N, C-alpha and C positions, 0 to 999 in steps of 0.2 A: 310449700307453706311451712313456716317456722313458728314454734311456740315460745314466747318470751314474756316472762312476768305476768302470766295470765292473759296475755293478749295474743290473738292470732294475727300474724302479719304475713301478707302475701307479697312475695318478690317475683316479678315476672321472669320466667326462664328465657334463655336466648332464642330469639326468633329471627327469621330471615328478613332482609331488607329488600323491598321491591320498589322500583321507581322507573319512570320513563322520562327521558330528557331529550331536548334537541342538542345534537352533538355538533361541534365545530372544531376545526384544527386550531393548534396553539397560536398560529399567526393571527387569528381573529380575536385573541384575548386582549381586552382593553389594557392600556398602560404600556409599560416598557416591554421590549421584546424578551421573551422567556425561552432562551436557547437551551436551558437546563432541562426543560420538559421534553424537548425533542430527543435528548440523548438517552432517555430511559423508557421504562414501561409503566409509568404511572399517569393517572389522569387528575384533572382538577374538577371538583364538584361544588355545588352551592352550599352555603352555610346551613340551610334547612336540612340537608342530608346528614350533617354531623349531629344536629339535634335529634333527628329521628334515630340514628344509629346509637346514640347514647341511651335513649329511652328503651330501645329494644335489647340493650345489653349484648351487643354483638361482640364476639370474642376477637382478640387482637392476635396477630396483625390483621387489619381490615383488608380482605381480598374480595374481589368482585368478578362476577361472570358478566361479560358484555355480549349482548345478542342483538343481531340485526334480523328481525323477524321477516322482513321482505325478501332478503337474500339467503336466509337460513345459514348465516355465518355467526360463529361465536368465538370468543377469546377470553382471556383473563388478564386482570391488571390490578395494581394497587392504587392507592390514592396518595397524591402529593400534598394538596392543599384544598381547603374548602373556601375558596374566594370567588367562585364563578357567580355570574348573575343567576337569579332564580329561574329555574326551568331550563337551564343550559349546563352543559358540561363540555370540557375541552380535552381533546385527545392528541397524542403525537401523530404526525402525518403517516408514518409507516403503519400504525395501528388502524387508522381509518382505511388505508388501502387493503389491509388484511380482511377487514369487515365489509369491504365494498360500500363504504358510506360516503355520502356527499355532504356538503355544507348544509346544516339544518335538518338532516334526516333524524328520524326518531330512533333512539337507542334505549333498549331495556337493560337496566343494571340490577343485578341481584347479588347479595352478599353470600359468599361461600366459604367453606373451610377446606383447604387443600393439604395433602400430605407433603412432608418435607422431602425435597429431592435428594436422590442418591446417585443418579446417573443421567447424563444428557449427551446427545450426539448432534453435531451441527454440520451443515454443508454450505460452504461459501458459494455465492452466486457468481463469483468472478475469480479468475486466476490471479488477479492482483493481490489477493489476500496472502498468497505465498511469499510476497516480497517482505512481509512483516517478519522481523527477526524472531520474536517470541510471541506467537499468536495466542498461546494459552494465557500468558500474563496479560496481554491486551484484552482478551475476552473477559478474564476475571475482573479486571478493573472496570470494564464497561458494564458488567452484570450487577455491579453495586448499585446502579440506578434502577434496577428491575426488582420487582417483588415476586413475580412468578413467571413460569414458562408454560406454553401450551404447544402440544404436538401439532405440527403442520403450519405454525406461524412462521412468518419471515420477519425477523427482527433486524433493526438497523443500528450499527454502532459507528461511532466517529473516531478516527485516529489519524493524526497528522493532517488535519484539515481535509480528510477524505472520508466518505461514507461507505461502509462495507455492509452488504446485506447477507444474512445467514439464515438458512432454513433450519428449523428445529425438527430433525428427523425422528428423534426418539427421546422420551423422558421416562424415568422410573422413580417411584413405583406406580405412577399413573400417567394418564394422558395430559394431565395438568398438575403442576407441582409448585410448591412454594420454595423459593431459593433464599429466604431470609435466615441468616445464621445457620447455614447448613454446610456439610462436608460432601461436596458433589464431585464425582469423577466425570471428566469431559473427554470426548473423542471427536475427531474431525473426519468427515468423509472427503474424498477427492472433490475439488471444486468443479463446478459446472463448466464444461469445455476443456477440462484438463486431459491431456493425452499422455499415456504411460510411455516410458522410454522404449519398451519393446514394440509398441504400436507405431511409434515414430520411426523406428529403424525399419520395420516391415514396409511402411508406406514409402520410405526413402528408397528401398531396394526395388520396389515396384516401379517407381518413377525412373530409376536408372535403366531398367529393362526396356521401358517404353521409349526411352531416348537413346537407344543404341546407335542410331545413325548419326546423331549429333555428337555422340561421344568421340567418334573417330576424328571429326573436324577439330574438336576442342583439344584433343590429346596433343596435337602438334603445337598448340599455342601455350601449353603449360610451362614449357621451358623457355618461352620468349620473354624478352624484357622490353617494356615500353619506355620510351624516353619522353620526359616532360621538361619543357623549357621554362625556366623561372627567371624573371628579371629582378635584380636586387632592389632597385629604386627607380621610380619613374618621375618623381616630383622635382622641384627646383628649390634651392636654398636662398634665404634672404638674410642679410645682416641685421642684427638687433638695433644698431645705431642709425639705420636708414641710409648709410653710405653705399656707394656702388662697390661691387666686389672687384678685387684686383685680378689681374690676368691669371695669377697663380691660383686664385680661388674660384675660377670659373668651373662650371659643372663638368665633371669627368664623364666620359661616355658610360652608358648603362652597361653593366656586366651581365651577360646572360649565362646562366649555369644550366647544364643539362643533368637532370636528376633521373636516375633509373627507378622506374616504378614497376613493381611486380605484378604478375597476372594471377588472379585467384585460382586456386586448385579446385577445378570443377569435379574431380573425382574424390573429394574429401570424404572420409568415412568417420562417422560419429564415434568418439572414443579413441581415435588414433592421432598421435601427435608426431609431427615431422619437424626436424631441425635441419633446414637447408642453409648451407653456408657457402659463400663465394670464396673458394680457396684456389690460389694459383697452382698449376701443376708443379710437381717437384722438379721436372726437367727445366722449366723456365727459371725457377729460383736458383738452380744450380749454375746456370749460365751467368746470372747477375752476380752471384757470389764470386765466381772465378774472375769476372771483369774487375770487381772491386779489389780483389787480392792482387791482381796484376798491376794495378795502378799504385798500390801501396809499396810493392817491391821494386818498381821501376826506378831508373836513374833520374828521370825528369822530375820526380817528386821532390820538392823542397819544402822544408818546414816553415821558414819565415823569410820574408823579403824586405822588411822594414829596417829602420835604424833606431838606435836607442838614444835617449836624452836623459840627462841628470836633472832632477828637480832642485838640487842645491847648487847655487852658483859658486864657482871657485873664486877665492880671493886672489887678487894680483899683487 
């Protein structure tokens, strides 16, 4: 209560907003497709909610706790727009999966105030996330469409036309934090299904021990060379002018080439690189060099057999 020019004026203090809505996925929103809502962690509420929030003097940024009473699941989100039909709200699909909600289920929405985030830890649900060159930069760009994070949620981000799911393992200073205009440290846990190099090497050595009998049979084939016959061209040629080909232009017989194909090294060990080169023995090269030298020094070798002509005709 404030005293101003002899009048006592009452200004309502900030109170919490409580409302129940039927929730639907963004794909059910009337009008054009809203792919921007699926990319973030914000919801769409009806215009009456904005009017109520304004009268309640709710502090900004507007953050909400979403609760599914039937399944005892809760999460947090921001608001993107107030354009939904009355009595309805629209959520991203990944958020509905976190809350175990179906189309038309009742959702309780309550306004909350969350601390600013200082730290968060994520775990990708697929090893495909390791293919991203700079995952921190990708995550930072995706989190611009989020208003808050909740521990235990599985968020979805889209990058290069592919959706990656990440579990929020830890948030500080609380289990739910606001990430609007904050300086937050980010860490990543090993993706689900990821095997360390040492574990892979240990499992590989175990398999080699179990396949000892097969190793003896394969060892003899490591140095073998398989031959593969490749035909240069099997088709037939046709003149562009439609005339028949001359005898000199008839199809030549198909040439078959024999290509040497290597055999995989079944005893390959991770981290070891081998350079195998096909080099002729020195003894064979020495015999060929001697034969070439003998022909060069022999008496039968002649430099030129032809006759010369003058390009300028002599005057008679």
